[in-house]
C-alpha positions as CSV (number, residue, x, y, z in Angstrom):
1,M,18.7,9.3,22.6
2,D,16.5,12.2,23.8
3,R,14.3,12.9,20.4
4,R,14.2,16.6,21.8
5,A,18.0,16.9,21.7
6,T,18.4,17.5,18.0
7,G,16.3,20.5,18.1
8,H,14.2,19.5,14.9
9,R,10.7,21.1,15.0
10,P,8.2,21.5,12.2
11,V,9.6,24.3,9.6
12,A,6.8,26.7,8.6
13,A,6.6,27.1,4.7
14,S,6.9,30.5,3.6
15,G,3.7,32.6,3.2
16,R,4.6,32.9,-0.5
17,W,4.6,29.0,-0.7
18,Q,1.5,28.4,1.0
19,L,-0.4,31.2,-1.0
20,S,0.8,30.2,-4.3
21,R,0.3,26.5,-3.7
22,R,-3.2,27.1,-2.9
23,Q,-3.7,29.0,-6.1
24,F,-2.0,26.1,-8.1
25,F,-4.4,23.6,-6.8
26,L,-7.2,25.9,-7.8
27,G,-6.0,25.7,-11.2
28,T,-3.7,28.4,-12.2
29,A,-0.7,26.3,-12.9
30,A,-2.4,24.6,-15.9
31,V,-2.9,27.8,-17.6
32,A,0.6,28.8,-17.1
33,A,2.1,25.4,-18.2
34,G,0.1,25.5,-21.3
35,G,-0.8,21.7,-20.6
36,C,-3.4,19.5,-19.1
37,A,-5.2,20.7,-15.8
38,A,-4.5,19.0,-12.9
39,T,-7.9,18.9,-11.3
40,G,-9.0,17.2,-8.3
41,V,-11.3,17.6,-5.0
42,L,-9.9,20.9,-3.9
43,E,-10.1,22.4,-0.4
44,N,-7.9,24.7,1.5
45,G,-5.2,24.7,-1.1
46,R,-4.5,21.2,-0.8
47,Q,-5.6,18.1,-2.9
48,Q,-7.9,16.4,-0.7
49,A,-8.3,12.8,-1.1
50,S,-11.9,11.9,-1.4
51,S,-12.6,8.2,-0.8
52,P,-14.0,6.4,-3.9
53,A,-17.0,3.9,-3.5
54,E,-15.9,0.4,-3.2
55,I,-16.1,-1.6,-6.3
56,S,-17.4,-4.7,-5.0
57,W,-16.4,-7.4,-7.7
58,F,-12.9,-6.2,-7.1
59,T,-12.7,-6.0,-3.3
60,S,-14.7,-9.2,-2.7
61,E,-11.6,-11.3,-4.5
62,R,-8.8,-11.4,-2.1
63,V,-6.5,-13.5,-4.2
64,Q,-6.4,-12.3,-7.5
65,G,-3.8,-13.7,-10.6
66,F,-1.0,-11.7,-12.3
67,T,0.9,-12.6,-15.5
68,R,2.7,-10.4,-18.0
69,L,2.4,-12.0,-21.6
70,P,3.7,-9.0,-23.6
71,A,3.4,-8.3,-27.2
72,T,6.3,-10.4,-27.9
73,M,4.4,-13.4,-27.0
74,E,1.3,-12.6,-29.0
75,G,0.4,-15.7,-31.2
76,S,1.8,-18.0,-28.6
77,P,-0.4,-20.7,-27.0
78,Q,-0.1,-18.9,-23.6
79,F,-1.1,-15.6,-25.0
80,S,-4.5,-16.8,-25.7
81,M,-5.4,-19.3,-23.0
82,A,-4.3,-16.9,-20.0
83,G,-8.1,-16.7,-18.8
84,A,-8.8,-20.3,-19.1
85,V,-5.7,-21.3,-17.2
86,F,-6.3,-18.8,-14.3
87,A,-10.0,-19.8,-14.1
88,G,-9.0,-23.5,-13.8
89,L,-6.6,-22.4,-11.0
90,G,-9.4,-20.8,-9.3
91,A,-8.9,-17.0,-10.2
92,K,-12.0,-14.5,-10.9
93,V,-9.8,-11.7,-11.6
94,L,-6.6,-11.2,-13.7
95,V,-4.0,-8.7,-14.2
96,R,-2.2,-8.8,-17.5
97,H,0.0,-6.7,-19.4
98,V,-1.5,-4.3,-22.3
99,K,1.2,-2.0,-22.4
100,T,4.9,-3.0,-21.2
101,G,7.7,-0.8,-20.8
102,Q,8.3,1.9,-23.5
103,S,6.7,-0.2,-26.2
104,S,3.3,0.6,-27.6
105,A,0.2,-1.0,-26.2
106,L,-1.2,-4.1,-27.7
107,S,-3.7,-3.6,-30.9
108,D,-7.3,-3.1,-30.3
109,D,-8.0,-6.5,-31.7
110,A,-5.5,-8.3,-29.2
111,V,-7.1,-6.5,-26.3
112,R,-10.5,-7.2,-27.5
113,G,-9.5,-11.0,-27.7
114,M,-7.8,-11.1,-24.3
115,V,-11.0,-9.5,-22.7
116,Q,-13.5,-12.0,-24.5
117,E,-11.2,-14.9,-23.5
118,A,-11.3,-13.9,-19.9
119,H,-15.0,-13.0,-19.8
120,D,-15.7,-16.3,-21.5
121,N,-14.3,-18.0,-18.5
122,G,-15.8,-15.9,-15.7
123,V,-12.7,-13.8,-15.2
124,R,-12.4,-10.1,-15.0
125,L,-9.4,-8.7,-16.7
126,I,-7.3,-5.7,-15.5
127,G,-4.8,-4.3,-17.9
128,Y,-1.3,-3.5,-16.7
129,Y,-0.6,-0.2,-18.3
130,W,2.9,1.2,-18.1
131,I,2.5,4.9,-18.2
132,S,6.0,6.3,-17.5
133,A,7.5,5.8,-21.1
134,D,6.0,5.6,-24.5
135,A,8.8,5.3,-27.3
136,E,6.4,6.4,-30.0
137,S,5.2,9.5,-28.2
138,E,8.8,10.5,-27.3
139,A,9.7,10.2,-31.0
140,V,7.1,12.8,-32.0
141,H,7.1,15.0,-29.1
142,P,10.8,15.1,-27.7
143,N,9.8,17.9,-25.5
144,W,7.8,15.8,-23.5
145,A,10.8,13.9,-22.1
146,C,11.7,14.4,-18.5
147,R,15.3,15.6,-17.7
148,D,17.2,15.7,-14.7
149,V,18.6,18.8,-12.9
150,S,21.7,18.5,-15.1
151,N,19.5,18.4,-18.3
152,V,20.1,14.8,-19.0
153,V,17.2,12.8,-20.3
154,A,15.7,10.8,-17.5
155,R,15.5,7.1,-18.2
156,Q,14.1,4.2,-16.1
157,K,17.0,1.7,-15.4
158,G,16.0,-1.8,-16.0
159,R,17.7,-5.3,-15.0
160,G,21.1,-5.9,-16.4
161,G,21.9,-2.2,-17.7
162,T,18.6,-2.2,-19.7
163,T,16.1,0.7,-19.7
164,R,12.6,0.7,-19.6
165,G,12.4,4.0,-21.5
166,T,12.2,7.8,-21.1
167,Y,10.1,9.4,-18.4
168,L,7.5,11.6,-20.1
169,D,5.9,14.6,-18.3
170,F,2.2,14.0,-17.6
171,L,1.7,17.9,-17.6
172,S,2.3,18.0,-21.2
173,G,0.1,16.5,-23.9
174,Y,1.3,13.1,-22.9
175,G,-1.2,13.3,-20.0
176,D,-4.0,13.8,-22.2
177,L,-2.9,11.1,-24.6
178,V,-2.7,8.6,-21.9
179,E,-6.3,9.6,-20.7
180,Q,-7.5,9.2,-24.3
181,R,-6.1,5.6,-24.5
182,L,-7.5,4.7,-21.2
183,L,-10.7,5.6,-22.1
184,A,-10.6,3.8,-25.5
185,L,-9.3,0.4,-23.6
186,A,-12.3,1.0,-21.3
187,H,-14.4,0.9,-24.4
188,L,-12.8,-2.3,-25.4
189,G,-14.1,-4.1,-22.2
190,L,-11.0,-3.9,-19.9
191,D,-12.5,-4.0,-16.3
192,G,-9.7,-2.1,-14.9
193,F,-6.2,-0.6,-15.0
194,Y,-2.8,-1.3,-13.1
195,F,-0.3,1.2,-13.0
196,D,3.2,0.3,-11.5
197,E,6.2,1.8,-10.3
198,T,7.1,5.4,-9.6
199,H,5.1,7.1,-12.5
200,W,7.6,10.0,-12.5
201,P,11.4,10.0,-12.1
202,P,11.9,9.6,-8.5
203,D,14.5,12.5,-8.5
204,G,12.1,14.7,-10.2
205,C,11.1,15.7,-13.8
206,F,12.8,19.0,-15.0
207,A,12.9,21.2,-17.9
208,T,9.3,20.4,-18.8
209,N,5.8,21.8,-18.2
210,L,6.1,20.6,-14.6
211,Q,9.0,22.7,-13.9
212,Q,7.2,25.7,-15.4
213,A,4.2,24.9,-13.4
214,F,6.1,24.6,-10.0
215,T,7.8,28.0,-10.7
216,T,4.4,29.7,-11.7
217,A,2.7,28.2,-8.5
218,T,5.4,28.8,-6.1
219,G,7.4,31.7,-7.4
220,M,10.5,29.6,-6.7
221,D,13.3,29.1,-9.3
222,P,13.7,25.0,-10.0
223,P,16.3,23.6,-7.7
224,Q,19.9,23.2,-8.9
225,S,20.7,20.0,-7.4
226,E,19.1,16.6,-6.2
227,D,19.8,17.1,-2.6
228,E,17.1,16.7,0.0
229,N,18.9,19.0,2.3
230,D,17.8,21.8,-0.2
231,E,14.5,23.4,0.9
232,T,13.8,24.2,-2.8
233,Y,14.5,20.7,-3.8
234,R,12.3,19.3,-1.3
235,A,9.3,21.8,-2.4
236,Y,9.8,20.2,-5.9
237,L,9.4,16.7,-4.8
238,D,6.2,17.5,-2.7
239,F,4.9,19.6,-5.8
240,Q,5.4,16.5,-7.9
241,A,3.7,14.1,-5.4
242,E,0.7,16.3,-5.5
243,Q,0.6,16.2,-9.2
244,T,0.6,12.6,-9.0
245,V,-2.7,12.6,-7.0
246,A,-4.3,15.3,-9.1
247,L,-3.4,13.3,-12.2
248,F,-4.8,9.9,-11.2
249,H,-7.9,11.5,-9.8
250,R,-8.4,13.2,-13.2
251,W,-7.9,10.0,-15.1
252,K,-10.1,8.2,-12.9
253,S,-12.9,10.5,-12.9
254,T,-12.8,10.6,-16.8
255,V,-13.0,6.8,-17.1
256,Q,-15.3,6.2,-14.4
257,A,-17.8,8.8,-15.6
258,Q,-18.7,6.4,-18.3
259,F,-17.3,3.2,-16.8
260,P,-18.0,3.4,-13.1
261,S,-17.0,-0.1,-12.3
262,V,-13.6,0.0,-13.8
263,V,-10.9,0.0,-11.0
264,F,-7.8,1.9,-10.8
265,V,-5.0,0.0,-9.2
266,V,-2.1,2.6,-8.5
267,S,1.3,1.8,-7.5
268,T,2.4,3.7,-4.0
269,T,5.9,2.5,-4.3
270,Y,7.4,4.9,-1.6
271,L,4.8,4.7,1.1
272,P,5.3,1.6,2.7
273,A,9.0,2.7,3.5
274,L,7.5,5.6,5.6
275,V,10.5,7.9,5.1
276,N,10.2,8.7,1.4
277,R,8.2,12.0,0.6
278,R,7.9,11.3,-3.0
279,M,4.6,10.0,-2.7
280,T,1.6,10.8,0.0
281,T,-1.1,8.8,1.6
282,R,-3.5,11.1,-0.4
283,L,-2.6,9.0,-3.4
284,A,-3.6,5.8,-1.8
285,A,-6.9,7.4,-0.8
286,V,-7.6,8.5,-4.4
287,A,-6.9,5.1,-6.0
288,D,-9.3,2.4,-5.8
289,A,-6.6,0.3,-4.5
290,A,-3.0,1.0,-3.6
291,K,-0.5,-1.3,-5.1
292,T,2.6,-2.5,-3.3
293,E,4.8,-5.5,-3.0
294,F,5.1,-8.3,-0.4
295,R,8.5,-6.8,1.0
296,L,8.6,-3.4,-0.4
297,A,8.7,-2.0,3.0
298,L,12.1,-3.3,3.6
299,S,13.5,-2.1,0.3
300,A,17.0,-0.2,0.8
301,A,16.2,2.1,-2.0
302,A,12.6,3.0,-0.9
303,N,14.1,3.7,2.6
304,L,16.6,5.9,1.2
305,H,19.4,3.5,2.6
306,V,18.8,5.2,5.9
307,F,19.8,1.9,7.8
308,D,22.7,1.1,5.6
309,D,26.0,0.6,7.5
310,R,24.7,2.2,10.6
311,S,25.3,0.9,14.0
312,D,23.9,4.0,15.9
313,I,20.2,3.2,14.9
314,E,18.1,0.0,15.4
315,E,16.0,-1.2,12.5
316,P,12.4,-2.0,13.6
317,P,11.3,-5.8,13.2
318,D,10.7,-6.9,9.4
319,D,7.3,-8.2,10.1
320,I,6.3,-4.9,11.9
321,R,7.7,-2.7,8.9
322,M,5.8,-4.9,6.4
323,A,2.4,-4.8,8.5
324,L,2.6,-1.3,9.1
325,G,3.2,-0.4,5.5
326,W,0.1,-2.5,4.4
327,V,-2.0,-0.8,7.0
328,I,-0.8,2.7,6.2
329,L,-2.3,2.0,2.6
330,R,-5.2,0.2,3.7
331,D,-6.4,2.9,6.4
332,A,-5.7,5.7,4.1
333,A,-8.2,4.4,1.8
334,A,-10.8,4.1,4.6
335,G,-10.3,0.2,4.8
336,R,-10.3,-0.7,1.2
337,P,-7.9,-3.4,0.3
338,P,-4.4,-2.7,-1.1
339,H,-3.2,-4.9,-4.0
340,V,0.2,-6.7,-2.9
341,W,1.9,-8.3,-5.8
342,G,3.8,-11.5,-4.9
343,P,6.0,-13.3,-7.3
344,R,8.4,-16.3,-7.3
345,F,7.3,-18.7,-4.7
346,P,9.4,-21.8,-4.9
347,T,6.9,-24.0,-2.6
348,D,3.2,-24.1,-1.8
349,R,4.2,-23.3,1.5
350,D,5.7,-20.1,0.8
351,A,2.6,-19.1,-1.4
352,L,0.1,-19.9,1.2
353,G,2.2,-17.9,3.8
354,F,2.2,-14.9,1.5
355,V,-1.6,-15.3,1.1
356,G,-2.0,-15.8,4.9
357,A,-0.2,-12.6,5.6
358,V,-1.6,-9.9,3.4
359,T,-5.0,-11.1,3.6
360,T,-5.0,-11.2,7.4
361,Y,-4.2,-7.5,6.8
362,G,-7.2,-7.0,4.5
363,C,-5.0,-6.8,1.5
364,I,-5.6,-8.6,-1.8
365,A,-2.8,-11.1,-2.7
366,A,-1.8,-10.9,-6.4
367,M,-0.7,-14.3,-7.3
368,D,2.1,-14.0,-10.1
369,L,2.2,-17.1,-12.5
370,P,5.1,-16.6,-15.1
371,G,3.8,-16.6,-18.7
372,A,6.2,-19.5,-19.3
373,N,4.2,-21.5,-16.7
374,I,0.8,-21.0,-18.4
375,A,1.1,-23.8,-20.9
376,G,3.2,-26.0,-18.7
377,N,5.4,-25.6,-15.6
378,T,9.1,-24.7,-16.1
379,A,12.0,-24.1,-13.9
380,R,10.7,-20.4,-13.1
381,P,8.6,-20.3,-9.9
382,S,5.7,-20.0,-9.1
383,T,4.1,-23.2,-10.3
384,K,0.6,-23.9,-11.4
385,E,0.3,-26.1,-8.2
386,S,1.4,-23.3,-5.7
387,V,-0.7,-20.8,-7.5
388,S,-3.7,-23.1,-7.2
389,A,-3.2,-23.7,-3.6
390,A,-3.1,-19.9,-3.1
391,F,-6.5,-19.7,-4.9
392,T,-8.1,-22.5,-2.8
393,L,-7.0,-20.6,0.4
394,G,-8.1,-17.4,-1.1
395,R,-11.7,-18.7,-1.8
396,R,-12.1,-19.3,1.8
397,V,-10.7,-15.8,2.7
398,S,-12.8,-14.0,0.1
399,D,-16.1,-15.5,1.1
400,A,-15.5,-14.4,4.9
401,L,-13.8,-11.1,4.4
402,G,-15.1,-10.0,1.1
403,S,-17.4,-7.3,2.5
404,A,-15.8,-7.1,6.1
405,R,-13.9,-3.9,7.2
406,P,-11.2,-3.6,9.8
407,Y,-12.4,-3.3,13.4
408,R,-11.6,0.4,14.4
409,W,-10.6,0.5,18.1
410,A,-7.0,1.9,18.4
411,A,-4.9,3.9,16.1
412,V,-1.5,5.4,15.8
413,H,-0.9,8.9,14.2
414,F,1.3,8.7,11.1
415,S,2.2,12.4,10.4
416,E,3.8,13.1,7.1
417,A,4.1,16.7,8.1
418,S,6.2,15.8,11.2
419,R,8.5,13.7,9.0
420,N,8.9,16.1,6.3
421,A,9.8,18.6,9.0
422,R,13.1,17.0,9.4
423,G,14.0,18.0,6.0
424,G,16.6,15.9,4.3
425,D,17.7,14.5,7.7
426,H,16.2,10.9,7.2
427,V,17.9,9.4,10.3
428,A,16.3,12.2,12.5
429,A,12.9,11.5,10.7
430,W,13.4,7.8,11.8
431,R,14.6,8.7,15.4
432,E,12.0,11.2,16.3
433,V,8.8,10.4,14.3
434,L,8.9,7.0,12.3
435,W,10.2,4.9,14.9
436,P,7.9,6.0,17.5
437,V,5.1,5.3,15.0
438,A,6.4,1.9,14.2
439,G,7.1,1.3,18.0
440,A,3.6,2.2,19.2
441,F,2.0,0.2,16.3
442,G,4.4,-2.8,16.8
443,T,3.7,-3.1,20.6
444,L,0.0,-3.2,19.8
445,C,0.4,-5.6,17.2
446,R,2.3,-7.9,19.6
447,R,-0.5,-7.5,22.0
448,R,-3.0,-8.3,19.1
449,V,-5.5,-5.8,19.8
450,P,-7.3,-3.9,16.8
451,I,-4.9,-1.4,15.6
452,G,-4.9,0.9,12.8
453,V,-3.3,4.2,11.4
454,V,-4.7,7.7,11.1
455,N,-2.8,10.1,8.8
456,D,-2.6,13.8,8.8
457,D,-5.7,14.4,6.7
458,Q,-7.9,12.1,8.5
459,L,-6.7,13.7,11.7
460,A,-7.5,17.2,10.6
461,A,-10.9,16.0,9.2
462,G,-11.9,14.3,12.4
463,A,-12.1,10.8,10.9
464,L,-12.0,9.0,14.1
465,D,-15.2,7.1,14.0
466,G,-15.3,4.0,16.2
467,L,-11.9,4.6,17.8
468,K,-11.4,4.6,21.5
469,L,-7.7,4.9,21.8
470,L,-5.6,7.3,19.6
471,V,-1.8,7.3,19.9
472,L,0.0,10.5,19.1
473,P,3.9,9.9,18.6
474,N,4.4,13.8,18.0
475,P,1.9,15.7,20.1
476,D,3.4,19.0,20.0
477,E,3.5,19.0,16.4
478,L,-0.2,18.9,15.5
479,S,-1.7,21.6,13.4
480,D,-4.3,23.9,15.3
481,E,-7.1,22.0,13.5
482,Q,-5.6,18.4,14.4
483,A,-5.2,19.6,18.0
484,A,-9.0,20.7,17.8
485,R,-10.1,17.4,16.6
486,V,-7.9,15.5,19.4
487,K,-9.5,17.6,22.1
488,A,-13.2,16.7,20.8
489,F,-12.1,13.1,20.5
490,A,-11.0,13.2,24.4
491,V,-13.9,15.3,25.5
492,A,-16.4,12.5,23.8
493,G,-14.7,9.9,26.2
494,G,-11.7,8.6,23.9
495,T,-8.3,8.1,25.4
496,V,-5.5,9.9,23.9
497,L,-1.9,8.7,24.7
498,N,0.8,11.5,24.0
499,M,4.0,9.7,23.6
500,S,7.1,10.9,25.4
501,P,10.3,11.9,23.7
502,D,12.3,10.2,26.4
503,W,11.2,6.6,24.9
504,S,14.3,5.7,23.1
505,W,12.8,3.3,20.5
506,S,15.8,3.8,18.0
507,E,18.6,3.3,20.2
508,P,20.2,-0.2,19.7
509,G,18.8,-2.5,22.4
510,Q,16.5,-0.1,23.9
511,S,13.4,-0.7,21.9
512,P,12.3,-3.2,24.6
513,A,12.5,-0.6,27.3
514,A,10.6,1.9,25.1
515,A,7.8,-0.6,24.6
516,S,7.5,-1.4,28.4
517,A,7.3,2.4,29.0
518,F,4.6,2.7,26.3
519,Q,2.5,-0.1,27.9
520,A,3.0,1.3,31.4
521,A,1.5,4.7,30.1
522,L,-1.3,2.8,28.7
523,G,-2.2,1.4,32.1
524,T,-5.3,-0.8,31.8
525,T,-6.6,0.5,28.5
526,L,-5.7,-2.5,26.8
527,D,-7.8,-4.6,28.9
528,A,-11.0,-3.0,27.4
529,S,-10.0,-4.2,23.9
530,P,-13.2,-5.5,22.3
531,V,-11.0,-8.4,20.7
532,Q,-7.6,-9.7,22.0
533,V,-5.7,-12.9,20.7
534,K,-3.7,-14.9,23.0
535,G,-1.1,-17.4,22.6
536,G,1.1,-18.5,19.6
537,P,4.5,-17.4,18.6
538,E,5.5,-14.0,19.1
539,Q,5.6,-12.9,15.3
540,M,2.0,-14.1,14.9
541,H,-0.4,-11.4,13.9
542,A,-4.1,-11.1,14.2
543,V,-6.4,-8.6,12.7
544,S,-10.2,-8.2,13.7
545,Y,-13.0,-7.1,11.3
546,R,-16.7,-6.1,11.4
547,A,-19.2,-7.5,9.1
548,E,-22.8,-7.1,8.9
549,P,-25.2,-8.1,10.3
550,H,-23.8,-8.3,13.9
551,R,-20.5,-10.4,12.9
552,V,-16.9,-10.1,14.0
553,L,-14.1,-12.0,12.3
554,V,-10.6,-12.6,13.6
555,A,-7.8,-13.2,10.9
556,I,-4.6,-14.8,12.3
557,T,-1.5,-15.3,10.3
558,N,1.6,-17.2,11.2
559,E,5.2,-15.8,11.1
560,F,5.7,-14.4,7.5
561,T,9.0,-13.2,7.2
562,S,10.6,-16.7,6.3
563,V,8.3,-16.8,3.4
564,Q,10.7,-17.3,0.3
565,Q,10.8,-15.4,-3.0
566,V,13.6,-16.7,-5.3
567,R,14.7,-15.3,-8.8
568,A,14.4,-17.4,-11.8
569,P,17.3,-19.7,-12.7
570,T,19.9,-18.2,-14.9
571,T,23.0,-19.6,-16.6
572,A,25.2,-18.5,-13.8
573,T,22.7,-20.1,-11.3
574,P,21.0,-22.5,-13.0
575,T,19.1,-23.8,-9.9
576,A,17.0,-21.5,-7.7
577,T,18.2,-22.0,-4.0
578,V,15.5,-22.9,-1.6
579,D,16.1,-23.1,2.0
580,S,13.9,-26.2,3.2
581,T,14.6,-25.1,6.9
582,Q,12.6,-22.0,6.3
583,K,9.1,-23.3,7.5
584,P,7.4,-22.0,10.6
585,G,5.7,-24.6,12.9
586,T,2.1,-25.4,13.3
587,V,0.4,-22.7,15.5
588,K,-1.4,-24.5,18.5
589,G,-3.1,-23.2,21.5
590,V,-4.2,-19.8,20.3
591,T,-7.5,-18.3,22.0
592,V,-9.6,-15.3,21.1
593,Q,-11.1,-13.0,24.1
594,L,-14.1,-11.2,23.2
595,R,-15.6,-8.1,25.3
596,L,-18.3,-6.8,23.0
597,D,-21.7,-5.2,23.3
598,G,-23.8,-8.0,23.9
599,P,-23.3,-12.0,24.1
600,A,-21.2,-14.0,21.6
601,R,-23.9,-16.3,20.4
602,S,-21.8,-18.6,18.1
603,A,-18.6,-19.2,16.2
604,T,-17.4,-20.6,13.2
605,D,-14.1,-21.7,11.8
606,E,-14.3,-20.3,8.3
607,M,-11.7,-22.5,7.0
608,T,-13.6,-25.7,7.5
609,D,-17.1,-24.3,8.3
610,K,-17.2,-26.3,11.7
611,A,-18.9,-24.6,14.9
612,L,-16.6,-23.5,17.5
613,T,-17.4,-23.6,21.3
614,V,-17.8,-20.2,22.9
615,L,-17.1,-20.0,26.7
616,D,-18.5,-17.2,28.8
617,R,-15.9,-16.4,31.2
618,G,-17.7,-13.5,33.0
619,D,-16.1,-10.6,32.0
620,H,-15.3,-11.9,28.3
621,Y,-16.4,-14.6,25.8
622,E,-13.5,-17.0,24.7
623,L,-13.0,-19.4,21.9
624,T,-10.0,-21.8,21.1
625,V,-8.6,-21.3,17.4
626,P,-8.2,-24.6,15.5
627,D,-4.4,-25.4,14.9
628,F,-3.1,-23.8,11.8
629,D,0.0,-23.8,9.4
630,A,-0.6,-20.4,7.2
631,M,-3.6,-18.7,8.6
632,A,-6.8,-19.3,10.6
633,L,-10.0,-17.3,10.2
634,V,-12.8,-17.4,12.7
635,S,-16.2,-15.5,12.7
636,V,-18.4,-14.8,15.7
637,Q,-21.9,-14.1,15.5
638,L,-23.2,-11.5,18.0
């Protein structure tokens, strides 16, 4: 399909919306709402996502521990030995629950004891803090409760018909209360906070201060239905998304003013799915680390069911969607690693496959060990043995990649503005905006050259340092500011590829032809890539990094979509089903070609510390990667 045929073009917001939105972000809405101010780094009427300083104790540990141990387990052996057990498995950072669901947070004495036990064992402790619901606060302040557009109290659904509680409005006094609690917990010694899930109700928080603030800021009445074809409803979702950015910026600023090394790991649930406007890349930029999950990019719910029961649009390959989701989060944060949660791995092979995939892409792998397995293994995956194997691999990766940053050479523009301009037509968003992004990214992934993502804010700011190739999926939809930055990039010698709307990425069976046309348009550009990996299976991925002084690293992961995650056994299914055939073979015959400024003096296999032979091929240097199962990691000294 010709993407021009649908007639979709960016819809300019009304002048009233643009002006009042700017006024809101300068602080007027907080006064109107009578609640907490949604403050942040403000420029040109938008929440500008300033890049936090990297907190090295956190980013240098690329495999970290995760367990629950809620208040109901207080007093059990597991509750008081988690730090020692994870330290024995190889962890130096652990996430464990401080507040679970709508229940109250653990007592100060319990938190103080957890912190002390972890620190005594050389483990930093990050507190999982559920902010969306709080039964005690709701009982005292029922007016803090979010409602849906029909005025029904908004509750989060749990598994098996349960609820995790009522969503509360952060623009009420509840936002201030959470801020005070976080500061108090930091005083107790927690090294960070982990915020899960969607934060607000996914379909909007109504009949609250947030709704009042929206009307005051925009002059619009609240929407009457949860319908993304309604411009007012879309504006409401965008407004709520911006408040999420401002909220975490404020909380983080308050806590880090006193405790600058306390990290904020913030869930970005919808972002890896690309199509969902309920969170923005600015949230990933403001957080110290964006929290996501291994397969979240493939979630039907996060994808708004756009691919369900459709034969007229092709789904991009799973591995490309997963990798693109991780890279969008990573690059929105200027290369800081996202935090990727991984539970329920039935075998060592699966745990290692998970670690290999996410750490290759510059992420932190959060290895979940069920609380029931801390004292001794049960039937619940993952086991201590698989978690220990993951930490052993993680130690090698952390030592090599802890201070490295992704190699910037090529980038694809991911435009939330172009996506949002398709309104509620999510299929059109995929056909015209997201498939071209995924197609270009995936093609360059398959060529195994250094590839990243530039978002709207970064392009407008000219954050293109180091790039030589910029791919524009929707070049006719750039803002004037973005267009000026692209022109300056080209004048300075950068290569700009304007993608053609005639490339039918989304048509069933047509993506290979689109990829060929894309590569033909690139011509010989990829021949100049500073790093290119050759050989291996098609779904093998390679990512390059720079580290000082004068060092380049190349991480390579085996195929990872076959990594298994299984639910715990239940009465109905007493044995977890594990497919023993889901095992990618050992990767052999992979080479790395280098075209860098200056000679490649030496190379090392970071998995074994063995020296590798570097061959001078005249126009490039070349080394052979040792055979590997989960991942390989080589470094080259320049």
